[in-house]
C-alpha positions in Angstrom: -10.2 -15.4 14.1 -7.7 -14.8 16.8 -5.9 -11.4 17.3 -2.6 -13.1 16.3 -4.1 -14.2 13.0 -5.3 -10.7 12.3 -1.8 -9.3 13.0 -0.2 -12.0 10.8 -2.5 -11.1 7.9 -1.8 -7.3 8.4 2.0 -8.1 8.4 1.5 -10.2 5.2 -0.4 -7.2 3.6 2.5 -4.9 4.4 5.1 -7.4 3.0 3.0 -7.7 -0.2 2.8 -3.9 -0.5 6.6 -3.7 -0.2 6.8 -5.8 -3.4 4.6 -3.4 -5.4 6.5 -0.6 -7.1 5.3 2.7 -8.5 6.3 2.2 -12.2 7.8 5.7 -12.4 9.9 5.5 -9.1 12.1 2.6 -8.2 10.7 2.3 -4.6 7.8 0.3 -3.3 4.4 1.9 -2.6 4.6 1.2 1.1 8.1 2.8 1.6 7.1 5.7 -0.7 4.4 6.5 1.9 1.5 6.0 -0.5 -0.3 3.7 1.9 -2.2 5.7 4.5 -4.1 3.0 6.3 -4.6 -0.8 6.3 -7.6 -2.4 8.1 -8.1 -6.1 8.0 -11.4 -7.4 9.4 -12.0 -10.9 10.8 -14.4 -11.5 7.9 -11.5 -11.4 5.5 -11.9 -7.9 4.2 -8.8 -5.8 3.7 -9.5 -2.0 3.5 -6.6 -0.1 2.1 -6.4 3.7 1.9 -3.7 4.9 -0.4 -2.7 7.9 -2.5 -0.5 8.7 -5.5 2.5 10.9 -5.8 0.4 13.2 -8.0 -3.4 13.2 -8.4 -3.1 13.0 -12.2 -0.7 10.0 -12.2 -1.2 8.2 -15.5 -0.5 4.9 -13.8 -3.2 5.2 -11.1 -5.5 2.5 -12.4 -2.7 0.1 -12.9 -1.2 0.7 -9.5 -4.5 0.4 -7.6 -5.4 -2.8 -9.5 -2.0 -4.2 -8.8 -2.5 -3.5 -5.0 -5.9 -5.1 -5.2 -4.8 -8.2 -7.1 -1.6 -8.9 -5.1 -3.3 -8.4 -1.6 -6.1 -10.7 -2.7 -3.6 -13.5 -3.0 -2.8 -13.5 0.7 -4.3 -16.4 2.6 -7.1 -15.2 4.8 -8.0 -12.2 2.5 -11.3 -12.7 0.9 -12.0 -9.1 -0.4 -9.8 -6.1 -1.0 -11.2 -2.6 -1.1 -8.7 0.1 -2.2 -9.7 3.7 -1.6 -7.7 6.3 -3.4 -7.5 9.5 -1.3 -5.7 12.7 -1.8 -6.1 14.3 1.6 -3.5 14.8 3.0 -1.6 15.3 -0.3 1.5 13.1 -0.6 4.9 14.7 -0.2 8.4 13.3 0.0 8.4 13.6 3.8 6.0 10.6 3.9 8.7 8.3 2.6 10.5 5.9 4.8 14.2 6.7 5.6 15.1 3.7 3.3 13.2 5.2 0.4 14.7 8.7 1.0 18.2 7.2 1.0 17.6 5.2 -2.1 16.3 8.2 -4.0 19.1 10.5 -2.7 17.0 12.6 -0.4 19.3 11.9 2.6 
């Protein structure tokens, strides 16, 4: 796999994550700052580290499964591993400027 192909798949992963919304907040998981890291390997494995707005989020399983399912649909992605991490803890400063504006924090 060429470096440009890897970059394209990573960009497709980000675009997909921008279409997945936290059910309790009308902003996508990427702009909310819930995605800490994305690694796409040439063997087709996508490794995603993400967090939640709160460790006891009742929608955690649904959100993680939605990320896994949607990213798996991307051409070139064979496997998706989602690791839920809570270090560092999420806070509103991790949101994109667009998300802050949409939620009235700017």
